[in-house]
Every structure is written in structure tokens, then in C-alpha cells.
N, C-alpha and C positions, 0 to 999 in steps of 0.2 A: 887528722885524727886526734892529735895531741890537744889542739884547741877545742875540739868537740868534746873530748873527755873532760877537759877542764870546765866547760860549760855544764856538763852533766853533773860533775861533782859539786859545782856551785848550787845547782838546783837542789841536789840532795841535802846539802847543808841548810838551805833555806827551808826545805820540807821538814827536816829534823827539828829545827828550832823555832820556826815562825809560822807553822801551819796548825796552830792549836794543839800541838802534841797529839796529832791524830793517831799516831802509832801506839799510844798507850791504851790499855784495855781495862782501866780501873774506873771508867765511868759506868757505874751501876746505879740501881735505884737510890735516889738521894735519901738522906736521913728523914725519918718519918715517925709520927706518933699516931696512935689510933684515936679517931675522933670520938667525942662523947656520944654523938648520934651518927649512925651509919646511913649515908644517903642511898636512895634507891638507884639501881643500875639495871639497864637492859643490855643484853649481849646480842649483837647482830652478827650472824655468820652467813655470808654469801657462799653458795656452794653450787658448783657445776661439775657433774660427773666425778664426785668425790667418794664414791662407795669404797674404793680401795684403801682409803686412809681414814675414813670416818670412824671406824671402830676403835682406832687408836687415839683419836682426838676428842670426839664429842663427849664420851663418858667423863673426860677430865673436866670439861666445862660444867656438866651436870653435877659433878661432885664438889663444886667449889664450896669451901668453908667460909661463907660470907655472913656476917652477923645481921646485915640489913636485908632489905627486899631485893631480890634479883630474879631475873627471868631470861630465858634464852629464846631468841627468834632465829631459826634457820630458814634462809630463803633459798629455795630450790630454783636455780637459774636454768631451767630448761634441760635438766639432766635426762640422759637416756639409759642410765645404769642403775636406776632404783635408789638414788640418793635419798629422796624424801621418805620412801618406805623404810629404808634402813634406819634413818634418823628416828622415826617413830618407834621402831622396834627397840632401838637402843634406849630410848627414854622409858619404855615399858619395862625393859630388863633391869636397868640400873637405878631408875628413880632419880631423886635429887631435885635440882632446880626444875621448875616448870618449863616445858618446851612447847613452842608453837612453830609449826612448819607452814610456810607460805610460799606462793609462787607468783611472780610478777608478770609472767608472759614475756614475749620478746621485746627487747629494748627498742624504743623509737629512734628515729634519726637523730644523730648528735650525741647519743649516749653510748658509753661502753657497757657491756653486759654486767660487769661486776658492780659498777656504780648504780646502775638501774636496780639491781638486786638490793644494794645497800639502801637506796632510797625507799624501796618497798619495806624493808625491815625497819627503818626508822619510822616510817608511817605507822606500822603495826605497833611499835613501841610507844608512839606518842600518846596512845590511849592510857598508858600507865604513868605518864608524866614523870619520867625518870630524871634525876639530876645529872646522871652520867650515862654515856653510851660506851660500851666496849666493842670496838670493831675488831674482829679477829677472823683469820682465814680458817678454812675447814681442815687444813693440814697441821694446825698448831695445837699442841698438847700443853696444858697448863697444870702446874702443881696445885694441890688443893688450896694453898694460901695465895695464889697469884692475884686474884681479883682483890682480895683484902689488902695486899701490899700496894697494888696500883692505886687504889682509892686513898689509902693512907698517905701515900707520897703526893698525890694530887692535892689533897686537903692541906697537908703540912706546908708544902711549897707554894701553894696558890697557883698551881699550874692549870691551864685550860686543856692542855694535851700532855699526857704521859705515855710515851711509846717505848717499847723494848724491841730491840733487834733479836728475834728468836734465834736460838742456836740451831743452825741448819745441820742436817744429817751429814756425817762424814764417815763413810765406811768403805766405799769402793775406792780404787786407785784414782779414778778421775775426780771423785768428790774430794779426796785429800789434796789433789793438785789445784783444783779450781775453787772450791767453796770458801776456804779461809781467805783466799785472795779476793773473792767477791766482797766480803765484808771489809777487808782492808782497803780496797779501792773506794768503797762507799764512804768509809770514814775519812779518807783522804779528800774526797769531794765535799763532804759535809762533816767537818770536825765536830764531834759530839759536844765538846766543851763550849764551843761558840754557839751552838743551837740553844743551850739553856740560859745564855746570858741575855738579860733585857737590853734592848738597844742594838743587839747584833742582828745583821740582816740574814745570817745563815739560818735556813729553815729546812727541816726534813723530818720524816717520821718513817717507821717501819710498818708496812701495812698489815703484817701478821698479828700485831698487838698494839692497838691504839685506844687508850682511854680518853674520851673526849667529853668535855662538859657540854651538856645539851644546850645551854644558853649560848655558849660560844659557837656551837654548830649552827644555830639559828642565825646568829649575828653574821657569820661568814657565809651563810647560804650553802651549807654543806648538806648534800652533795651536788646540788644543782649548779653551783658556781664552777664546779670542776668536772662536769658530766662527761666531757670528751677526753679526759686525761687518761692516758695509758699508764703512766707512772702516778697513780692516784695518791699514794702515801705522801710523796713530796709535795704534790699539788695541794693536798689537804693542809699540810703544815704551813705552807706559804699563805694560804687563804686565812687561816686562823691567826698567824703571826701578823699578817698584813692588816688585820682588823684590830690589832692591839693586844692579841692574846699572848700569854706566856706559855712556851712549850718546852718540853724536855724529851731527849732521846738518849738512850744508852744501851749497853749490852745486857742481855738477859742471863740470869743464872738458873731459873726454874721454868723457862718457857722454851719449848723445843718444837722444831718442825719435824714431822714424821714422814714427809714426802721423800721418796728415794729418787736419786738421779744416778743410776748405776752406770750409764754409758755417757761417753763424751757427747753424743748426739742429744741426749736429754738436757745436759747442761748448756749446750750450744743454743738450743731452742729457748731456754730460760733467759739467756743473756741477749740473744739477737732479737727477740721479740720486742724489746723496748730500748735497745741501745741507741738507735738513731732518733727515737722520740726524745731521749735524754738530751740529744744535741739539737732539738727543736727542728729537725729535718732541714738543717742548713748545711750546704756543702762546705762553706767556709769553716764552720765549727768542726766538721768531719776532718777536713784537711789539717786543722790545727791540732785536733786530738791525735791523729795518726802521727804527726810530727812530734808532738809532745811525748807520746808513748815510746816512740823510737829513741828520742833523746834521753829520756829519763831511765828507761828500763833496758833498752837494747844496746845502747852505746857502751855502757861500762864493760860488759863481757867482751864485746867485739873489740873495743880499744885494747883491753888487756891481751887478748889473743893476737891481734894485729901487731901490737907493740912487741910481743915476744918474737913473732916471725920477722919483723923488720928491724929488731934490735933497738927499739926506741924505749929507753928507760922511762922517759916522761909519760908516754902513753900507758905503759904498764902500771906505773905508780898511780897516775890519776884515775885510770879505768878501774884498777884494783881497789882504790879507796872509795870510789863511788859505789862499786859493787858491795863493798864491805858495809858501808852505811845503809844501803838498801836492804841488805840481808839482816842487819841488826834491827832495823825498824819493823821487819816482818816477824821476828822471833816472838814478841808478845802475843800476836794473833795466833800463831801456831800453838803456843802454850795454852791460850784460852780454849782452843779446839782440841787440846790434848794430842797433838800430832808430833811426830819426830822432827827434830830440828834440822835434819839433813835436807828437808824440803825447802828451807829458807833460801839457799843459793839458787834454787830452781825458779825463783820468782820471775826472772827475765823470760823464761820459757812460757810460764803461765801468762805473763803480760802479752807476749806475742800471740797466744791463743785469743786473748780478749781483743787484741787489735784486729785479728781476722774475723771474730764474731761481730765487731762493730762494722767492719766493711761489709760483711754479709747482710747485716741489718739494713744498711743503706741500699744495697743491691736489691734486696727483696722489696723495699719501699718503692724504688723506681721501676720495678717490674710489675707493680700494681698489687703485689701480694701483701705487703706491709707486715705489721706485727701479727703473727698467728698464734692463737692460744685457745685450747679447748673448742676447736671447731669454728672459731670466728677469726676474721682478719680485720685489721685496722690499717687501711692503706694510707690515710692522711690524718692530720691532727683532728679534723672535724668530720672524718668520714663516717658513713653509716656502716655499722658492723655487718659484714657479709657472712652468710653461713658457708662453712667450708665443706 
């Protein structure tokens, strides 16, 4: 246990100093200046059964204070709850940017439903010949200057993609335990500072808010090139960066998700639907991930307790130091989410939940159910979506 605790502490010191300072939360929209001429933008919103959240999100898009030409295209992806009708009603009620509601029909083989809807929305937008596309989810609420700030940042920095990790809702107990850790783990996998550096191989985006240069989308064949991707935001970023594009990702200040996850079951589904896809459906990567999570997050508290029971000072000190470093790196994320700091020492418990969610994702995959979301399942990377 002493040697294992020493290994865990070594990993945490490496994460603290050599992983792009992933734990810091100061990567926000870069410095920007307003352009002399504002480019045209088309906003594409794929939506499937989103009536419950649309009233809190769509009006914020229609109310964008954007000096240039902008238009919203909401693509109803086979909803059964009146999403399209509600969108039209909200447009009539609130006015603002023009709204077009389209429907692409069921996705063909090899396409995920969301990307098929995005393709349809981009096709509708093509008639307007926009310079930029804003791809945003139906549960994302934007402050009135959101689009303006995104475009100014893209123009000033010469970015082909500017993406913001929307601030997720954190109200229920389970949301407090799981949601900040979700963003923390994401940043650990894809350090934001590395994403924005030219020459870096790290590429990721946050699907809820992606401003994409239309020319870059065409060059990278978005979305056709990533049509089967369950984790479409990361796939999009890799495609654009692989084509020589300059991308940026950071935390949002004025972009928020309004989707509630009040129960552990809801959060479990959110994570497990794509966790094994993140591991490219490989058992070797699954085994490595489980071992890594255990070493990094579970060993420190276990070593401390075991050391106290066995009277091993070395295990207590090494396990305690590793747990302390872990806790300290989590504090900035809790502050960003305005959560109490007593949650920080509970990160090993949350990591254990994520370990179980990842295992469950693999189990569902091999049972043939795969990633389930909004009535569709994606059993294999190139599987045809099956209606649930």
C-alpha cells in the first residue's frame, strides 16, 4: 500500500504541474475587439423532444444583440412533444432574430440523429451564405451579448472554432456532487490551454456552444466526416484542427445549460451513454481507465485509512498528501460553480461513481443496447440508430 500510495502521489504531482494546469478555471473568452464589419451568422439548433427546456433557452437566442445579420435555424429531430410548434410560438411571442424550423426526417444508416439534424440545419443555412455557424444545443441559454462576444473573439484571434463549455445546472445534491467533477475530468482529459495552442495535438470542443467558420466546416467536411460520432463535439474539433484550423475552448461566463439532472439516474444516463465511446469501444482502454481511476482517485483515501489501521506512517503521509493535492486541484472548479468547498474532499467518491458509470457503459454496449439517448441507441461506432 505504501508503494501504491507513493505512485498515486507521483501521478498527482505530475497532473498538478505538467498537465497544462488543467485545474485552473481562468481560461475564458480571449481578448477581443469588435470588427469594423460584423460577419453574417447562422445559428443551428438540433432539437429532439426539447419542449421542457425550450422556453428557457430559445428566447435567449432570438434576443441576441448582434450588429450583423443573424438567423436561427431550429431542426426538429423527430420530436413527439411538440418541440417544433413551441419553437414557432416562442418566435411569434418574443420576436427578435428570424427563426426557421425544419425537419430532416429519420437519419440514414451511419448517422447519429443529432449530426443528421445539424447537417439539415447547415443545408438550410447555406442559402444565406454565412461566414460563421453557431452550433448550440436546445438546452443552452445565451446572454444577449453571447454571439457578439464569440464572433469578436474568433475574428480577433483568427480562430476557426471558438467553443465555450456552458455552465451546467447545479442545484440538486447529485448535481452538486457530479456536475463540477464532469467538467473537471473533461479539462483533465483535454487541457484547455493546450487546445488553443497552434501545433498542439490536443483538440476538443463543447457541443453546447460552438462557433464555427463556415469555410473551415466545408474544408473539414463537417458534419459528414464525423456522421457516426456519438461524442460529436470532440470529433468536430479534431476534424477542424486536423485540417489545419485554429481552435479555442474555454469556460463560459454567460452561457448556461438549463437542463435539469435532479436524480443520480439522470446523470448516470448522461455519462454512461458516451463513456465507452470515449474509449473507442476497446477493452484494453477500459481496463486502463479503471486501473487509472483507482490509482489516482481511490488509492489516496484508502491508503490513508489503511495506514491508520495498520500503523503505517508512510502510507498515511503519502496517501494524505495525494488526497490533499487532489482536493486542492478541485477547489477552483467548485468556486467556478459557486459550490461549498467541503465537496472537494469527496472527489474520490464521485470518481468511484464515474468508474461505475464507465463500466455500465461498456456492459450496455456488449449487451447490444449501446449508448441510449432520446429514444435512440447507438450500439457500435458505426451502428444504425435504432428506435427505442
